[in-house]
py3Dmol code that shows the C-alpha trace and the ligand (Angstrom):
import py3Dmol

protein = """\
ATOM      1  CA  MET A   1      52.464  43.249  27.472  1.00  0.00           C
ATOM      2  CA  SER A   2      50.620  46.496  28.075  1.00  0.00           C
ATOM      3  CA  PHE A   3      50.151  49.574  25.899  1.00  0.00           C
ATOM      4  CA  GLN A   4      53.267  51.010  27.474  1.00  0.00           C
ATOM      5  CA  ASN A   5      55.416  48.291  25.918  1.00  0.00           C
ATOM      6  CA  ILE A   6      54.217  48.925  22.393  1.00  0.00           C
ATOM      7  CA  ILE A   7      56.794  50.710  20.274  1.00  0.00           C
ATOM      8  CA  GLY A   8      55.552  53.640  18.200  1.00  0.00           C
ATOM      9  CA  GLN A   9      51.937  53.548  16.939  1.00  0.00           C
ATOM     10  CA  ASP A  10      51.124  56.611  19.044  1.00  0.00           C
ATOM     11  CA  THR A  11      47.972  57.477  17.094  1.00  0.00           C
ATOM     12  CA  ALA A  12      46.376  54.046  17.426  1.00  0.00           C
ATOM     13  CA  ILE A  13      47.325  53.678  21.090  1.00  0.00           C
ATOM     14  CA  LYS A  14      46.032  57.145  21.933  1.00  0.00           C
ATOM     15  CA  ALA A  15      42.727  56.386  20.231  1.00  0.00           C
ATOM     16  CA  LEU A  16      42.371  53.072  22.079  1.00  0.00           C
ATOM     17  CA  LYS A  17      43.173  54.607  25.454  1.00  0.00           C
ATOM     18  CA  GLY A  18      40.525  57.242  24.827  1.00  0.00           C
ATOM     19  CA  ILE A  19      37.951  54.603  23.913  1.00  0.00           C
ATOM     20  CA  ILE A  20      38.781  52.602  27.051  1.00  0.00           C
ATOM     21  CA  ALA A  21      38.642  55.682  29.309  1.00  0.00           C
ATOM     22  CA  GLU A  22      35.160  56.474  28.025  1.00  0.00           C
ATOM     23  CA  ARG A  23      34.159  52.829  28.439  1.00  0.00           C
ATOM     24  CA  GLN A  24      33.216  52.806  24.783  1.00  0.00           C
ATOM     25  CA  VAL A  25      34.983  49.633  23.717  1.00  0.00           C
ATOM     26  CA  ILE A  26      32.126  48.196  21.707  1.00  0.00           C
ATOM     27  CA  GLY A  27      31.688  46.514  18.358  1.00  0.00           C
ATOM     28  CA  SER A  28      34.329  45.391  15.912  1.00  0.00           C
ATOM     29  CA  TYR A  29      37.739  46.758  15.138  1.00  0.00           C
ATOM     30  CA  ILE A  30      40.250  46.183  12.389  1.00  0.00           C
ATOM     31  CA  PHE A  31      43.909  46.965  12.968  1.00  0.00           C
ATOM     32  CA  MET A  32      45.400  47.712   9.557  1.00  0.00           C
ATOM     33  CA  GLY A  33      49.079  47.952   8.809  1.00  0.00           C
ATOM     34  CA  PRO A  34      52.242  46.155   7.722  1.00  0.00           C
ATOM     35  CA  ASP A  35      53.402  42.899   9.300  1.00  0.00           C
ATOM     36  CA  GLY A  36      55.499  43.035  12.422  1.00  0.00           C
ATOM     37  CA  VAL A  37      54.626  46.519  13.652  1.00  0.00           C
ATOM     38  CA  GLY A  38      52.575  45.629  16.744  1.00  0.00           C
ATOM     39  CA  LYS A  39      48.995  44.904  15.640  1.00  0.00           C
ATOM     40  CA  ARG A  40      48.704  41.568  17.463  1.00  0.00           C
ATOM     41  CA  THR A  41      50.497  42.830  20.536  1.00  0.00           C
ATOM     42  CA  THR A  42      48.139  45.799  20.691  1.00  0.00           C
ATOM     43  CA  ALA A  43      45.105  43.524  20.316  1.00  0.00           C
ATOM     44  CA  ILE A  44      46.276  41.468  23.302  1.00  0.00           C
ATOM     45  CA  ALA A  45      47.007  44.642  25.289  1.00  0.00           C
ATOM     46  CA  LEU A  46      43.455  45.825  24.560  1.00  0.00           C
ATOM     47  CA  ALA A  47      41.995  42.478  25.676  1.00  0.00           C
ATOM     48  CA  LYS A  48      43.969  42.801  28.889  1.00  0.00           C
ATOM     49  CA  ALA A  49      43.066  46.432  29.537  1.00  0.00           C
ATOM     50  CA  ILE A  50      39.332  45.815  29.221  1.00  0.00           C
ATOM     51  CA  ASN A  51      39.396  42.677  31.361  1.00  0.00           C
ATOM     52  CA  CYS A  52      41.974  43.750  33.940  1.00  0.00           C
ATOM     53  CA  ILE A  53      40.658  43.251  37.452  1.00  0.00           C
ATOM     54  CA  ARG A  54      42.647  46.253  38.726  1.00  0.00           C
ATOM     55  CA  GLU A  55      41.856  48.326  35.631  1.00  0.00           C
ATOM     56  CA  VAL A  56      45.547  48.794  34.936  1.00  0.00           C
ATOM     57  CA  GLN A  57      46.297  50.328  31.547  1.00  0.00           C
ATOM     58  CA  GLU A  58      49.925  51.287  31.952  1.00  0.00           C
ATOM     59  CA  GLY A  59      52.737  49.061  33.067  1.00  0.00           C
ATOM     60  CA  ALA A  60      52.768  45.455  34.078  1.00  0.00           C
ATOM     61  CA  CYS A  61      49.866  43.926  35.960  1.00  0.00           C
ATOM     62  CA  ASP A  62      49.853  40.497  37.521  1.00  0.00           C
ATOM     63  CA  CYS A  63      46.169  40.221  38.312  1.00  0.00           C
ATOM     64  CA  ALA A  64      44.627  36.820  37.593  1.00  0.00           C
ATOM     65  CA  SER A  65      43.001  38.053  34.383  1.00  0.00           C
ATOM     66  CA  CYS A  66      46.129  39.665  32.903  1.00  0.00           C
ATOM     67  CA  LYS A  67      48.199  36.602  33.785  1.00  0.00           C
ATOM     68  CA  LYS A  68      45.755  34.267  32.081  1.00  0.00           C
ATOM     69  CA  ILE A  69      45.627  36.389  28.932  1.00  0.00           C
ATOM     70  CA  ASP A  70      49.418  36.552  28.787  1.00  0.00           C
ATOM     71  CA  SER A  71      49.690  32.794  29.023  1.00  0.00           C
ATOM     72  CA  GLY A  72      46.893  32.232  26.505  1.00  0.00           C
ATOM     73  CA  ASN A  73      44.654  30.598  29.103  1.00  0.00           C
ATOM     74  CA  HIS A  74      41.847  33.103  29.550  1.00  0.00           C
ATOM     75  CA  PRO A  75      38.492  31.448  28.807  1.00  0.00           C
ATOM     76  CA  ASP A  76      37.078  34.671  27.359  1.00  0.00           C
ATOM     77  CA  VAL A  77      39.940  35.648  25.060  1.00  0.00           C
ATOM     78  CA  PHE A  78      40.199  33.838  21.733  1.00  0.00           C
ATOM     79  CA  VAL A  79      43.091  34.193  19.335  1.00  0.00           C
ATOM     80  CA  ILE A  80      42.454  32.868  15.843  1.00  0.00           C
ATOM     81  CA  LEU A  81      45.318  32.344  13.411  1.00  0.00           C
ATOM     82  CA  PRO A  82      45.510  31.041   9.839  1.00  0.00           C
ATOM     83  CA  GLU A  83      46.053  27.286   9.730  1.00  0.00           C
ATOM     84  CA  GLY A  84      47.245  24.587   7.396  1.00  0.00           C
ATOM     85  CA  LYS A  85      49.518  24.612   4.396  1.00  0.00           C
ATOM     86  CA  ARG A  86      47.578  27.370   2.690  1.00  0.00           C
ATOM     87  CA  GLY A  87      47.450  29.506   5.823  1.00  0.00           C
ATOM     88  CA  ALA A  88      43.683  29.950   5.726  1.00  0.00           C
ATOM     89  CA  ILE A  89      40.972  30.693   8.248  1.00  0.00           C
ATOM     90  CA  LYS A  90      38.109  28.478   7.191  1.00  0.00           C
ATOM     91  CA  ILE A  91      34.389  28.565   7.797  1.00  0.00           C
ATOM     92  CA  GLY A  92      34.573  25.909  10.545  1.00  0.00           C
ATOM     93  CA  LYS A  93      36.789  28.138  12.651  1.00  0.00           C
ATOM     94  CA  ILE A  94      34.449  31.095  12.142  1.00  0.00           C
ATOM     95  CA  ARG A  95      31.434  28.954  13.110  1.00  0.00           C
ATOM     96  CA  ASP A  96      33.259  28.267  16.404  1.00  0.00           C
ATOM     97  CA  VAL A  97      33.678  32.028  16.856  1.00  0.00           C
ATOM     98  CA  ILE A  98      29.991  32.626  16.139  1.00  0.00           C
ATOM     99  CA  TYR A  99      29.013  29.944  18.671  1.00  0.00           C
ATOM    100  CA  GLU A 100      31.360  31.279  21.360  1.00  0.00           C
ATOM    101  CA  ALA A 101      30.085  34.804  20.676  1.00  0.00           C
ATOM    102  CA  SER A 102      26.601  33.626  21.579  1.00  0.00           C
ATOM    103  CA  LEU A 103      27.721  32.776  25.136  1.00  0.00           C
ATOM    104  CA  LYS A 104      28.142  35.158  28.045  1.00  0.00           C
ATOM    105  CA  PRO A 105      31.608  35.992  29.357  1.00  0.00           C
ATOM    106  CA  TYR A 106      32.711  33.124  31.559  1.00  0.00           C
ATOM    107  CA  GLU A 107      34.775  35.058  34.070  1.00  0.00           C
ATOM    108  CA  GLY A 108      35.976  38.205  32.274  1.00  0.00           C
ATOM    109  CA  LYS A 109      34.203  41.491  31.687  1.00  0.00           C
ATOM    110  CA  LYS A 110      34.130  41.066  27.935  1.00  0.00           C
ATOM    111  CA  ARG A 111      34.797  38.223  25.541  1.00  0.00           C
ATOM    112  CA  VAL A 112      37.446  39.203  23.029  1.00  0.00           C
ATOM    113  CA  PHE A 113      37.977  37.490  19.670  1.00  0.00           C
ATOM    114  CA  ILE A 114      41.210  38.362  17.932  1.00  0.00           C
ATOM    115  CA  ILE A 115      41.248  37.214  14.308  1.00  0.00           C
ATOM    116  CA  ASN A 116      44.779  37.589  13.035  1.00  0.00           C
ATOM    117  CA  ASP A 117      45.457  38.042   9.326  1.00  0.00           C
ATOM    118  CA  ALA A 118      41.801  38.589   8.545  1.00  0.00           C
ATOM    119  CA  GLU A 119      42.591  38.481   4.832  1.00  0.00           C
ATOM    120  CA  ALA A 120      43.300  34.753   5.316  1.00  0.00           C
ATOM    121  CA  MET A 121      39.604  34.143   5.994  1.00  0.00           C
ATOM    122  CA  THR A 122      37.958  32.475   3.041  1.00  0.00           C
ATOM    123  CA  GLU A 123      35.185  34.457   1.376  1.00  0.00           C
ATOM    124  CA  GLU A 124      32.679  32.009   2.856  1.00  0.00           C
ATOM    125  CA  ALA A 125      34.163  32.550   6.318  1.00  0.00           C
ATOM    126  CA  GLN A 126      34.056  36.340   5.960  1.00  0.00           C
ATOM    127  CA  ASN A 127      30.443  36.233   4.816  1.00  0.00           C
ATOM    128  CA  ALA A 128      29.510  34.037   7.765  1.00  0.00           C
ATOM    129  CA  LEU A 129      31.117  36.494  10.147  1.00  0.00           C
ATOM    130  CA  LEU A 130      29.308  39.583   8.799  1.00  0.00           C
ATOM    131  CA  LYS A 131      26.374  39.453  11.191  1.00  0.00           C
ATOM    132  CA  VAL A 132      28.543  39.174  14.307  1.00  0.00           C
ATOM    133  CA  LEU A 133      30.876  41.872  12.982  1.00  0.00           C
ATOM    134  CA  GLU A 134      27.954  44.200  12.395  1.00  0.00           C
ATOM    135  CA  GLU A 135      26.693  43.910  15.901  1.00  0.00           C
ATOM    136  CA  PRO A 136      28.645  41.750  18.299  1.00  0.00           C
ATOM    137  CA  PRO A 137      26.492  40.677  21.269  1.00  0.00           C
ATOM    138  CA  ASP A 138      26.816  42.775  24.428  1.00  0.00           C
ATOM    139  CA  ASN A 139      30.165  42.365  26.117  1.00  0.00           C
ATOM    140  CA  HIS A 140      31.758  40.878  23.046  1.00  0.00           C
ATOM    141  CA  ILE A 141      34.521  42.530  21.048  1.00  0.00           C
ATOM    142  CA  LEU A 142      35.964  41.454  17.728  1.00  0.00           C
ATOM    143  CA  ILE A 143      39.413  42.577  16.695  1.00  0.00           C
ATOM    144  CA  LEU A 144      40.642  41.768  13.200  1.00  0.00           C
ATOM    145  CA  THR A 145      44.198  42.411  12.132  1.00  0.00           C
ATOM    146  CA  SER A 146      45.292  42.668   8.516  1.00  0.00           C
ATOM    147  CA  CYS A 147      48.246  43.729   6.413  1.00  0.00           C
ATOM    148  CA  ASN A 148      46.316  43.429   3.182  1.00  0.00           C
ATOM    149  CA  LEU A 149      43.112  45.395   2.819  1.00  0.00           C
ATOM    150  CA  ALA A 150      42.513  43.955  -0.625  1.00  0.00           C
ATOM    151  CA  GLY A 151      41.902  40.536   0.937  1.00  0.00           C
ATOM    152  CA  VAL A 152      39.124  41.734   3.233  1.00  0.00           C
ATOM    153  CA  LEU A 153      35.608  41.969   1.808  1.00  0.00           C
ATOM    154  CA  PRO A 154      34.338  45.567   1.680  1.00  0.00           C
ATOM    155  CA  THR A 155      31.194  44.376   3.461  1.00  0.00           C
ATOM    156  CA  ALA A 156      33.327  43.096   6.357  1.00  0.00           C
ATOM    157  CA  LEU A 157      35.565  46.154   6.414  1.00  0.00           C
ATOM    158  CA  SER A 158      32.651  48.580   6.523  1.00  0.00           C
ATOM    159  CA  ARG A 159      31.403  46.959   9.735  1.00  0.00           C
ATOM    160  CA  CYS A 160      34.635  47.629  11.627  1.00  0.00           C
ATOM    161  CA  LYS A 161      36.253  50.678  13.162  1.00  0.00           C
ATOM    162  CA  VAL A 162      39.601  51.001  11.420  1.00  0.00           C
ATOM    163  CA  LEU A 163      42.789  51.741  13.332  1.00  0.00           C
ATOM    164  CA  LYS A 164      45.904  52.269  11.251  1.00  0.00           C
ATOM    165  CA  PHE A 165      49.352  50.987  12.196  1.00  0.00           C
ATOM    166  CA  TYR A 166      52.503  52.228  10.514  1.00  0.00           C
ATOM    167  CA  ASN A 167      56.049  51.156   9.744  1.00  0.00           C
ATOM    168  CA  LEU A 168      58.431  51.943  12.585  1.00  0.00           C
ATOM    169  CA  SER A 169      61.428  54.225  12.210  1.00  0.00           C
ATOM    170  CA  ARG A 170      64.981  52.978  12.680  1.00  0.00           C
ATOM    171  CA  ASP A 171      65.219  55.143  15.772  1.00  0.00           C
ATOM    172  CA  GLU A 172      62.280  53.251  17.243  1.00  0.00           C
ATOM    173  CA  ILE A 173      63.648  49.846  16.289  1.00  0.00           C
ATOM    174  CA  GLN A 174      67.265  50.229  17.444  1.00  0.00           C
ATOM    175  CA  PRO A 175      66.697  50.711  21.192  1.00  0.00           C
ATOM    176  CA  PHE A 176      64.335  47.745  21.175  1.00  0.00           C
ATOM    177  CA  LEU A 177      66.953  45.513  19.539  1.00  0.00           C
ATOM    178  CA  LYS A 178      69.550  46.649  22.069  1.00  0.00           C
ATOM    179  CA  SER A 179      67.176  45.897  24.914  1.00  0.00           C
ATOM    180  CA  ARG A 180      67.010  42.363  23.507  1.00  0.00           C
ATOM    181  CA  GLY A 181      70.774  41.982  23.552  1.00  0.00           C
ATOM    182  CA  ALA A 182      71.856  43.225  20.124  1.00  0.00           C
ATOM    183  CA  GLU A 183      75.223  44.982  19.916  1.00  0.00           C
ATOM    184  CA  ASP A 184      75.272  48.590  18.652  1.00  0.00           C
ATOM    185  CA  LYS A 185      76.516  47.673  15.187  1.00  0.00           C
ATOM    186  CA  GLU A 186      74.012  44.848  14.820  1.00  0.00           C
ATOM    187  CA  ALA A 187      71.165  47.072  15.976  1.00  0.00           C
ATOM    188  CA  VAL A 188      71.998  49.619  13.265  1.00  0.00           C
ATOM    189  CA  LEU A 189      72.304  46.987  10.532  1.00  0.00           C
ATOM    190  CA  PHE A 190      69.153  45.081  11.499  1.00  0.00           C
ATOM    191  CA  SER A 191      67.134  48.287  11.799  1.00  0.00           C
ATOM    192  CA  HIS A 192      68.110  49.041   8.203  1.00  0.00           C
ATOM    193  CA  MET A 193      67.178  45.549   7.038  1.00  0.00           C
ATOM    194  CA  ALA A 194      63.892  45.615   8.966  1.00  0.00           C
ATOM    195  CA  MET A 195      61.958  47.813   6.500  1.00  0.00           C
ATOM    196  CA  GLY A 196      60.033  49.328   9.405  1.00  0.00           C
ATOM    197  CA  SER A 197      59.001  46.026  10.968  1.00  0.00           C
ATOM    198  CA  LEU A 198      59.989  45.070  14.489  1.00  0.00           C
ATOM    199  CA  GLY A 199      59.093  41.464  13.742  1.00  0.00           C
ATOM    200  CA  ARG A 200      61.486  41.469  10.812  1.00  0.00           C
ATOM    201  CA  ALA A 201      64.211  43.178  12.845  1.00  0.00           C
ATOM    202  CA  MET A 202      63.926  40.449  15.482  1.00  0.00           C
ATOM    203  CA  ALA A 203      64.010  37.755  12.803  1.00  0.00           C
ATOM    204  CA  PHE A 204      67.342  39.158  11.617  1.00  0.00           C
ATOM    205  CA  LYS A 205      68.650  39.015  15.148  1.00  0.00           C
ATOM    206  CA  GLU A 206      67.386  35.558  15.997  1.00  0.00           C
ATOM    207  CA  LYS A 207      67.176  33.559  12.806  1.00  0.00           C
ATOM    208  CA  ASN A 208      70.557  34.322  11.291  1.00  0.00           C
ATOM    209  CA  MET A 209      68.974  35.971   8.303  1.00  0.00           C
ATOM    210  CA  MET A 210      72.142  37.813   7.279  1.00  0.00           C
ATOM    211  CA  ALA A 211      73.740  34.438   6.562  1.00  0.00           C
ATOM    212  CA  LYS A 212      70.745  33.515   4.444  1.00  0.00           C
ATOM    213  CA  ARG A 213      71.041  36.764   2.509  1.00  0.00           C
ATOM    214  CA  ASP A 214      74.756  36.213   1.940  1.00  0.00           C
ATOM    215  CA  ARG A 215      74.221  32.685   0.683  1.00  0.00           C
ATOM    216  CA  LEU A 216      71.463  33.868  -1.604  1.00  0.00           C
ATOM    217  CA  VAL A 217      73.193  36.829  -3.224  1.00  0.00           C
ATOM    218  CA  ASN A 218      76.672  35.276  -3.263  1.00  0.00           C
ATOM    219  CA  ASN A 219      75.511  32.182  -5.075  1.00  0.00           C
ATOM    220  CA  PHE A 220      73.190  33.987  -7.409  1.00  0.00           C
ATOM    221  CA  PHE A 221      75.399  36.920  -8.378  1.00  0.00           C
ATOM    222  CA  PHE A 222      78.964  36.219  -7.485  1.00  0.00           C
ATOM    223  CA  ARG A 223      79.545  32.546  -8.128  1.00  0.00           C
ATOM    224  CA  LYS A 224      81.886  31.909 -11.008  1.00  0.00           C
ATOM    225  CA  SER A 225      80.777  28.435 -12.024  1.00  0.00           C
ATOM    226  CA  ALA A 226      78.712  27.383 -14.952  1.00  0.00           C
ATOM    227  CA  LEU A 227      76.187  25.713 -12.682  1.00  0.00           C
ATOM    228  CA  LEU A 228      72.595  26.599 -13.272  1.00  0.00           C
ATOM    229  CA  HIS A 229      72.014  29.545 -10.989  1.00  0.00           C
ATOM    230  CA  GLU A 230      68.306  29.230 -11.477  1.00  0.00           C
ATOM    231  CA  ASP A 231      68.201  25.950  -9.559  1.00  0.00           C
ATOM    232  CA  LEU A 232      70.571  27.171  -6.892  1.00  0.00           C
ATOM    233  CA  LEU A 233      68.268  30.052  -6.206  1.00  0.00           C
ATOM    234  CA  THR A 234      65.417  27.702  -5.327  1.00  0.00           C
ATOM    235  CA  GLU A 235      67.646  25.781  -2.916  1.00  0.00           C
ATOM    236  CA  ASP A 236      69.130  28.845  -1.277  1.00  0.00           C
ATOM    237  CA  MET A 237      65.680  30.269  -0.593  1.00  0.00           C
ATOM    238  CA  GLY A 238      65.240  27.588   2.045  1.00  0.00           C
ATOM    239  CA  ASP A 239      61.841  26.771   3.515  1.00  0.00           C
ATOM    240  CA  ASP A 240      60.606  30.316   3.791  1.00  0.00           C
ATOM    241  CA  LYS A 241      60.560  31.306   0.125  1.00  0.00           C
ATOM    242  CA  GLU A 242      58.745  34.558   0.759  1.00  0.00           C
ATOM    243  CA  GLU A 243      61.406  35.711   3.204  1.00  0.00           C
ATOM    244  CA  GLY A 244      64.126  34.742   0.740  1.00  0.00           C
ATOM    245  CA  LEU A 245      62.394  36.761  -1.968  1.00  0.00           C
ATOM    246  CA  ASN A 246      62.155  39.732   0.356  1.00  0.00           C
ATOM    247  CA  LEU A 247      65.915  39.536   0.899  1.00  0.00           C
ATOM    248  CA  LEU A 248      66.473  39.500  -2.838  1.00  0.00           C
ATOM    249  CA  LEU A 249      64.022  42.373  -3.259  1.00  0.00           C
ATOM    250  CA  CYS A 250      65.971  44.449  -0.719  1.00  0.00           C
ATOM    251  CA  TRP A 251      69.173  43.764  -2.639  1.00  0.00           C
ATOM    252  CA  TYR A 252      67.685  44.875  -5.957  1.00  0.00           C
ATOM    253  CA  ARG A 253      65.987  47.843  -4.396  1.00  0.00           C
ATOM    254  CA  ASP A 254      69.369  48.910  -2.959  1.00  0.00           C
ATOM    255  CA  MET A 255      71.016  48.547  -6.356  1.00  0.00           C
ATOM    256  CA  LEU A 256      68.408  50.865  -7.822  1.00  0.00           C
ATOM    257  CA  VAL A 257      68.732  53.360  -4.960  1.00  0.00           C
ATOM    258  CA  SER A 258      72.527  53.380  -5.327  1.00  0.00           C
ATOM    259  CA  LYS A 259      72.047  54.783  -8.832  1.00  0.00           C
ATOM    260  CA  PHE A 260      70.525  57.893  -7.303  1.00  0.00           C
ATOM    261  CA  THR A 261      72.480  58.373  -4.103  1.00  0.00           C
ATOM    262  CA  GLN A 262      75.729  57.271  -2.550  1.00  0.00           C
ATOM    263  CA  GLU A 263      74.463  57.714   0.977  1.00  0.00           C
ATOM    264  CA  ASP A 264      74.499  54.538   3.035  1.00  0.00           C
ATOM    265  CA  LYS A 265      71.648  55.664   5.209  1.00  0.00           C
ATOM    266  CA  GLU A 266      69.252  55.224   2.307  1.00  0.00           C
ATOM    267  CA  LEU A 267      70.151  51.545   1.916  1.00  0.00           C
ATOM    268  CA  PHE A 268      68.954  48.393   3.635  1.00  0.00           C
ATOM    269  CA  ASN A 269      72.102  46.323   3.106  1.00  0.00           C
ATOM    270  CA  ILE A 270      74.457  48.912   4.612  1.00  0.00           C
ATOM    271  CA  ASP A 271      77.110  46.289   5.375  1.00  0.00           C
ATOM    272  CA  ARG A 272      77.607  45.590   1.665  1.00  0.00           C
ATOM    273  CA  SER A 273      77.023  49.048   0.233  1.00  0.00           C
ATOM    274  CA  VAL A 274      80.297  49.172  -1.713  1.00  0.00           C
ATOM    275  CA  GLU A 275      79.575  45.938  -3.573  1.00  0.00           C
ATOM    276  CA  ILE A 276      76.019  47.032  -4.214  1.00  0.00           C
ATOM    277  CA  SER A 277      76.940  50.291  -5.872  1.00  0.00           C
ATOM    278  CA  SER A 278      79.705  48.743  -7.961  1.00  0.00           C
ATOM    279  CA  TYR A 279      77.523  45.810  -9.008  1.00  0.00           C
ATOM    280  CA  ALA A 280      74.652  48.145  -9.885  1.00  0.00           C
ATOM    281  CA  GLN A 281      76.843  49.728 -12.602  1.00  0.00           C
ATOM    282  CA  ARG A 282      76.210  46.688 -14.748  1.00  0.00           C
ATOM    283  CA  PHE A 283      72.496  47.365 -14.991  1.00  0.00           C
ATOM    284  CA  SER A 284      70.356  50.148 -16.343  1.00  0.00           C
ATOM    285  CA  LYS A 285      67.700  51.727 -14.147  1.00  0.00           C
ATOM    286  CA  GLU A 286      65.056  50.287 -16.441  1.00  0.00           C
ATOM    287  CA  LYS A 287      66.445  46.772 -16.090  1.00  0.00           C
ATOM    288  CA  LEU A 288      66.519  47.067 -12.293  1.00  0.00           C
ATOM    289  CA  GLU A 289      62.945  48.335 -12.247  1.00  0.00           C
ATOM    290  CA  ARG A 290      61.855  45.405 -14.379  1.00  0.00           C
ATOM    291  CA  ASP A 291      63.696  42.996 -12.083  1.00  0.00           C
ATOM    292  CA  ILE A 292      62.078  44.485  -9.011  1.00  0.00           C
ATOM    293  CA  SER A 293      58.653  44.014 -10.610  1.00  0.00           C
ATOM    294  CA  ALA A 294      59.549  40.397 -11.415  1.00  0.00           C
ATOM    295  CA  ILE A 295      60.447  39.738  -7.759  1.00  0.00           C
ATOM    296  CA  VAL A 296      57.332  41.498  -6.447  1.00  0.00           C
ATOM    297  CA  ASN A 297      55.174  39.458  -8.833  1.00  0.00           C
ATOM    298  CA  THR A 298      56.866  36.249  -7.727  1.00  0.00           C
ATOM    299  CA  ILE A 299      56.155  37.083  -4.074  1.00  0.00           C
ATOM    300  CA  GLY A 300      52.519  37.416  -5.117  1.00  0.00           C
ATOM    301  CA  TYR A 301      52.592  33.992  -6.826  1.00  0.00           C
ATOM    302  CA  ILE A 302      54.161  32.342  -3.776  1.00  0.00           C
ATOM    303  CA  LYS A 303      51.514  33.913  -1.554  1.00  0.00           C
ATOM    304  CA  ARG A 304      48.881  32.441  -3.838  1.00  0.00           C
ATOM    305  CA  ASN A 305      50.522  29.022  -3.652  1.00  0.00           C
ATOM    306  CA  VAL A 306      51.731  28.790  -7.211  1.00  0.00           C
ATOM    307  CA  ASN A 307      54.341  25.997  -7.463  1.00  0.00           C
ATOM    308  CA  PRO A 308      57.371  27.777  -5.968  1.00  0.00           C
ATOM    309  CA  LYS A 309      59.905  25.856  -8.041  1.00  0.00           C
ATOM    310  CA  ILE A 310      58.383  27.004 -11.298  1.00  0.00           C
ATOM    311  CA  ALA A 311      57.765  30.561 -10.110  1.00  0.00           C
ATOM    312  CA  LEU A 312      61.346  30.923  -8.841  1.00  0.00           C
ATOM    313  CA  PHE A 313      62.848  29.381 -11.957  1.00  0.00           C
ATOM    314  CA  ASP A 314      60.904  31.747 -14.214  1.00  0.00           C
ATOM    315  CA  MET A 315      61.965  34.683 -12.079  1.00  0.00           C
ATOM    316  CA  ALA A 316      65.612  33.662 -12.099  1.00  0.00           C
ATOM    317  CA  VAL A 317      65.542  33.396 -15.911  1.00  0.00           C
ATOM    318  CA  GLU A 318      64.021  36.887 -16.049  1.00  0.00           C
ATOM    319  CA  LEU A 319      66.642  38.324 -13.684  1.00  0.00           C
ATOM    320  CA  LYS A 320      69.464  36.814 -15.739  1.00  0.00           C
ATOM    321  CA  ARG A 321      68.096  38.232 -18.970  1.00  0.00           C
ATOM    322  CA  SER A 322      70.066  41.294 -19.977  1.00  0.00           C
TER     323      SER A 322
END
"""
ligand_1 = """\
1
ZN
Zn 45.402 43.207 35.371
"""
view = py3Dmol.view(width=600, height=400)
view.addModel(protein, "pdb")
view.setStyle({"model": 0}, {"cartoon": {"style": "trace"}})
view.addModel(ligand_1, "xyz")
view.setStyle({"model": 1}, {"stick": {}})
view.zoomTo()
view.show()
């Protein structure tokens, strides 16, 4: 993956190319922006560009260095991800980084440390990293990625050059989906559901997320039995509760939008726009706004590892309240 393959993000890519051309890739960087818009891919492309034996920046390169980075086997490129049930990056992992950062590049030009989801670092881990962030040793680069600035200590943030990444447009997402085998109709629908994220668009294509959405909303809204919907909701969310909540959030958001406009292009769930606007009649704008807040809050609780069963039950009760 080179810069050329990255969709959108023209400002960040232009800035990085300039920095590389002037041989000024030094210090620490933080790539800020929503999930699934290319931050990690760009970090890898940067690691490749600065270590490429042929100094290729555009297009594919099959030099030994680029190949090793692509396969995750380069001894000078480190990719750190959150681990464990809580998805954290703990102090032990950061101590490894600090140790590795004290060594010279083994075979590359620069050692590159990519710390994904920097907000997942514990406070202790972030504090330990400050000194290296401030002034990485010669020939060492740190790249942090984050979708949540609030989770990164100001002291850590202030030591990094910030590059911003943005949501992608549907026009940017659709050709990509088609290049990965999506049919025209699917590409349009998934680009609407993607909320600007390529990662999310691909998840719709590959993980059968439309079926999950249908199960979720059909059982919660349209089932005519006296069964406790609140419990069903927890089951239908499946393993990835946050994703399930995002699907529900999109549905509610569309109901609210349909109160203001009848244009499909403004909706996420364009395949069910008729049901959405007729169902939305039952609710006031105020009620929908309250419900959206309840879902957003619940996503926050799930992120913070509150017992999902309780959080979802409470939310379902709130949503059913008239
Ligand atoms: Zn190369």
